[in-house]
N, C-alpha and C positions, 0 to 999 in steps of 0.2 A: 232214203230220206235226205241224207247229207248231199248226195248227188243231185237230187231234185232242187234242193235249196240253192246250191251253187249254180246250177243251170239257169234258174230263174233270176238270180242276182246278176249273172253275166249278161243275160239278155236285156234286163232293165238298165244295166250299166252302159251297155253300148248305145241304147236309145238316149239315155241321159247325156252321155259324152257328146253325141252328135248334135243334140238340140242346143247344148251349151256352146259348142263350137260354132254352130250357125249363128247363135246370138252374138258371139264374139266378132264374127265377120261383119254382121249388120252394124254392130256398134262401132267397129273400126271405120267402116265407110262413113257413118254419120259423123264421127269425131273428125275425120280428115276433111270431109267436103262440106259439112254443115257448120261445125264449130270453127273449122279452118285454123287449126293450131299453127299452121304455116300458110302463107299466102298461096292460093291456087292460081298458078300462072297460065295454065293451059285450059281452063274451064272445067266445069264439073262433068266427069265422064258419065255415060249411061250405067245404070245399075245392073242391066241385063247380064253382061259378062261376069260380074261378081256372083250373080245368082246362079250362073252356069257352073260355078265351082262347087255347088252343093253336092251333086252326085260324085264328083271327083273326091271330095273330102270324105264322103261316105265309103269310098273304097280304100283310101289311104289310111285314115286315122284308126279304124278298128284293127287293121292288119299290123300297123306299127305298135299300137297299144298292146295287142296280143303278144307279140314277140318281146315286148318290154316287160311282160309279166303283170300288166295292169288290168287284165280281165280274168282273174282267177276266181272271182265270185266271193272273195272275202277281202277285207281291208288289209293293207300292208301293216308292218309292225308299228309304225307311228305316223302321225299326220305329217311330220317333217319329211320322213322318207318317202311318203306317197307324193308329196308336192315336188320333191327333187326328181322322182321318177317321172312324174307328169311333165316337168320342164324338159327333161331329156327327150322324152317321147315326142313332145310338140316340136322340139328343135329338129329331130330326125324327120318328122312328118313334113315340116316346112321345107327341109332340104329336098325331099322327094317331090313336093309340090312345085318348088321353084325350078327344079330340073325339068319337070314336065312342061311348065309354062315357057321355058326357054325355047321350046320348039314351036310354040304357038305365035304366029306372026301377025294375025289379023287384029290383035288388040294388045296394047301395052298396059299391063297392070301397074298401079302405083306401088313402088317399093316401100314407101313410107306407110301406105295403107296396110300392106302385108306385114310390115314390122309391128305396127300397132296391133294388128290382128293376132300375131304370135304372142305378144305380151298379155293382151286381154284374155286370150284363150287359156294361158297358164293360170291366170288369176281366177277366171270363171270356173275352170275345171277343178281347181283346188277347193274353192268354196262349195261348188256343187257336190263334190265327192264327200266332203265333210257332212253336208246335209243329208246326202243319200245314205251313207252308212248309219247315221243316227236314226233316220226314218226306218231303214230296213231292220235295224236292231229292235226297234219297237214293234214292227210288224211281226217278226218271227218270235218275239218274246210274248206276244199276246196269247192268252189261254186258249183261244179258239183254234189256233194252229199248232199247238204243242202236242208232242207225242211222248209216251211214257217208256222209259228204257230200263232194262235189267241187265246187269253184268254177271256172267258166269265166270267166277274166278276172282278171289279177293286177295291175290298175291300182289307182287310188285307191279306186274303188267296190268292187272285189273285196276289197281289204284291209280296208275298213270292214266288209263283211259278215263276213269272217273274224274280226275282233275281236269282233263281236257274238256270233257262234256260240261262240267260245272263252269269252266272259264269261258266257254263259247255258247252262251245262251241264245245267240242269234241263229244257231243251228236248229232251234225249235225242239230240243229234247230235254225232258225232265228225268233225272236219274232217280229211280225208285229205291234201288238197293242192289245188294250182291247175293249170289249163291256161292257157297263154298263147302267142300266136304271136311274141312278142318273143324272139329267140334269146338275147339278153343276160340274160334272166331264168331260162332253163332251168337247173335244178339249184340255184337260189338258194332261200333260206328267207325268206319274207315273212309278217309277222304271225304268226310261230310255226309256219308250215306250208311244205312244199317245193313248188316248181314242178315238176311231174312230167313235163311235156312240152307239145307244142302241141295245137291243136284237132283236128288230123288224127289224133292218137293217142287220141281220146276212147274209141272202142269197146274198144281194147286195155286202156287204163288202167282203164276202168270194170269190165271183167271180172277183171283181175288183182287189183284192190283191193276187189272186191265192193261197188261203190258202190250205195247205195240212193236217194240224193237228189242231184240236180244243181241247182246254183245258177248261173244265167246272169247275169253282171255285166259285160257287154261295153259298150264305148262306143257312143253313138248313131251314129257314123259307120260302124260295121260291122254294120248291121242285117241284111245279107245273111248274115253268119256266124251270127248268132243264129237266123235262120230255118232255116238248114241244120243247125245243131246240134240244134234242136228236132225236126226230122224224123229225125235219126239216133238221138235218145234214145227216140223213141216205141216202136220194136220191143223195147227193153230193159225196158219196163214199170217204169221207175223214176219216182219223184216228181220233178217239175221245178218250180222256182221261178225266175221272171224278175224281176230287180231293175232297174227303169228307170233309165237314166243321166240323172237330172234334177237332180243335186246342184248344178250350176252355175246353175240357174234358180230355186232357192228355198232359204230358210234355215229355214223353219218346217215343222211337221208336215204331211204330205200325206195326203189321204184319197180314197177311191174313191167316186164318186157314180154314179147310174144315170140316163141320159137315154133313157128309153123303150127300155131293153134295151141301150144302148150304154154301156160302162164309160168314165167320164170321171175323170181324176185332178185333184183340186182341190189346187193347189199352195199355197194360202193358208189352209187350214183351221186354226183354232185352237180350243182348248177353250172360250175365253171368248166364247161366242156364245149367241144365243137368251135363254132365261130365266136362264142363268148370268150374262149381262151385267147383267140386272135385279137378280139376287141380289147381285152385287158392288156395284152402284150403291146398293142399299139399305143394305148394310153400310157403305159410305163415308158415306152421309148420317147414319146413326145414330152411327157412330164419330166423325166430325168434329164433330157437334153436341155430343156428350157431352164430347169433349176441350176444345172451346171453353168449355163451361159450367164444367168443372173447373179449367181453366188460366187463367182470366181474371186472377187475382191475379198470376200469373207474367208475363202480358202487361203488366200495369200496371207492375210493377217494372222490366222490361226497357225499356219505353218511357221511363220516367223516367231510367234510366241512360244510354240512347242520347242523349236530348235534353240531359242535364246535362253531358255531356262537351264538346260543341262547339256546342250550341244549333242543330244542324242538323236536317234532317228525320228523323223516327222510322222511317218505312217506306221501302222501296226497291222500285220497280217496274221490271221488265225484260221485254222481249219474249222469249218462249220458244216452241218448237215442240212441239205436243201431238198429240192423237188425229187420225189421218188427215192429219198434216202441217199442221194449222191452227194459226196463231199465237195466243198469249194472253199476257196480262200476269201474270207471276208476282209474288207479294207476299212480301217478306222484311223482317226487321228490318235496317236499314242497318248495315253493319259497316265501311265505308270512309269516307274523308273525302268531303264533298260534291263532286260533279262529278269523280270519280276518273279517269274515262277521257277527259277533254278533251284530254290531252296524249298518253297512251299508245294510245288507241283500244281496241277490244275485244280482250281477251286473258285467258287463265286467270290466276287469282291464284296467286302463288308463295309458297313457305314464307318467312316473315318479310317479307312484302310491306309496303313502307313506306306504302302507301295504307291499310292496315288500322288502325283505331283500337284503343285499348287495350280498350275495352268490346267492340268488334267481334272482337278476337282471342279473348276469353273466350267469346263467343257461338259463334264458329266452332268452337272446340275441343270444345264440347259440343253442337254442331248446333242450338243454341237459336234461331239466326237463321232456321231453316226453319219455326218454329211458325206464323207467319201464313199459311202455305200451306194450313192447315186451312180458311181462307176460300175458297181456290181449289177445294178438294175439295167444299165445300158448294155452290159455284156450278156445279160440274160440269166445270171446266177440268182437274182432276187427280183422282187416286185416292189413297187412303192408301198403297197399295203398287203399284209399277210401275216401269218404266225412268225414270231421272231425265231431265227435259227439258233440252235444250241450246238455246243461242242460234242463230238462223237462220244467222249468219255461220259458226259452227262446224259446223252441220249441212251446209251447202253444201260445206265442206271435207272432212268425213268421208265424205259420200256418194260423192265422187269416188274416194277411196282404198279404201273398204269398201262395195261395192254392197249387201251385206246389211244395212247400217246402218239404212236406212229402214224395215225390217220392225219395228223397235222402236215405230214409230208406229201399229201396228195396235191398240194398247190405250192407255188413258189413262196419261199420265205419273204418277209417284208421288212422294210425299214421301220414301219409303224404298223400297229394292228389294233383289233378290237380289244384285246386284253390290255394293251398299253394305254389306250385312252380311258380305260376304266381303272387306272392306277395299279395294274397288276404287272409288276416288273421287279427285277432284282431279287430280294428276299421274300417276295410275296408267295402266296399259296400256289403250288404247282397244279393242284387239282383244279383250282379256279381258273388258272391260266389255260389249262387244257379245255375246260368247258367253254370258255369264251372263244378260243381258237376254233373249236369244232362248230360253235354257233355261227361264226363268220363264214366258214367253209360251206356249211349247209344252207346259208341264207345269202350267199354272195349276189351282189348286183353292182353295176357301175355306180349307181346312186349311193349304195352302202360304202363303197370306196371313197367317194367324194365326201361323205359325212365324216368318215374316220380321218381323212386328211384335214378337214376343217377343224375337227375337235383336237387334232394334234397341234395345229397352229395356235389354238386357244389355250391348251392345257399343258404344253410340253414343259413349261417352267414350274408347274405346280405338282409334279409327280411326288407323292409322299415317299416313294421308295427309291428315288434318285439319290445318288451319293457322289 
C-alpha cells in the first residue's frame, strides 16, 4: 500500500516538475523577447531551438532531482527545506544544461533568457510542489481510497508505528486498533487507538473490522508468535508488513541491502556516504577558506583584545573526540584565565563562571571564541555543520548513560549544528542534544546544512544557554 502510494506520487511529481519547468522556459522567452526587460539588440531569435530543449530537460531534470532526494514520493520536512533543495537541484541541472549547450555551435542561446528561466523555474517549482502535496494529501485522505490497518503488538514498537500512521494520513491508512497478549492492555487506548483483543482473536477481529493491512510489531523474543500470525493472515489475502524489533540496537536510519539474494538489514546506514561525503567536504573547504579570508580583520581584533587583558595566550587548544571516535585538538580563542582547570579539573563551564575573563564572556556570548575552528575545518578535523565535539572525559561518561551517544561520531563534528540552533548547548539536556544530533545525521542534506548555517547567523547572539 505505502509502496504503491509512493510510486504514484513519484510518477505524478515527475510529470508536474517537467510541465512546470517547460512553463518556466516559455515564460522566460516571453519575458526576455516580448516584454524586453533589456533592449534586444540582435533581433528576436526563433523559438524552435528553445523548444528543442524540452527533451533535453526531460532527461536532465528528473535525474538531478532524483539524486537530490526530491523524488521520494513524500514531501520533505518543511516547505523551506523543499524550496532550498529545489533551488540547489535547479542550479545543478542548469550547470549540466549549460555544459551541454557549450558544445552546440549552430545556435547561441541567450544567457539572460537562461538566467531568467532558472529563477522562474525555482519559483514555479516551489509553488507547484506546495499545491501538489496539498492536493495529494486530500486525494489519499479521501474515504474512497483509504484502507483499514491493524497492529499486532501494543508495546513501544507498535505504538511508534501507530504514531507514524496517524501522523501520515496521506498514506491512505486508517488505524483500527491493536492486538496484544498482555491482558492488562485489553480495552485500553494507546497512541490514539484501542487494544481490541489478543493475538488469538486475530481472525475474528480482522473480519469484524474489515482489516486490509496487518502490521506486525512484536518483540524479538516472541518470534514464534510472529510466524504463527503470518500463517494465519495468509488465507485472508490481506497486506502484511513486519516491523523488526531492532530499536534497542540502533539509533540511526536502517536500510535493506542484498547479499546475493539474502536481505540484510544495515543498522548504520546514513545519508552522508559515498559522493555525498565528498560533496560535504568540498563545501567545508570552500566555506572555511572564504570565511577565513573575509574574517581575518575580526581575528586580529579578537587576538589583540584577548592578549591585552591579561597578557596570556591568545588561543586555547583542547582534546576533543571527532569522526569515528578519533581525538583531535580543537582550536578556540582563549576565554578563561590561563591554566583554569589546574584546581577544578575537567568540568563544564557554568553561568557566571569566575574562570571566564571579561573579554572571554563577550566572546562566549556571541560565540566568537569558536571562529578559530575554521582552521580545524580546513584541516579536516571538523565540518562547518555537525554534532558539537566533546572532551574524551565527558564522552566516556555519556556513553555509559546513553548507548546511542556514540552514533554522533559517524560524521565529522561541526562548528554549529541542529542542536545548537535549537538552543541546546552548555548546560542544556544531554538527551535532547543527542536526539537533535541523530536527527541531523539521519536526515542530512546540503540544503539542511545551509538552513543550519543561516539559522546560526540569525540566532547565535540569542542562545539562552550561552555564558
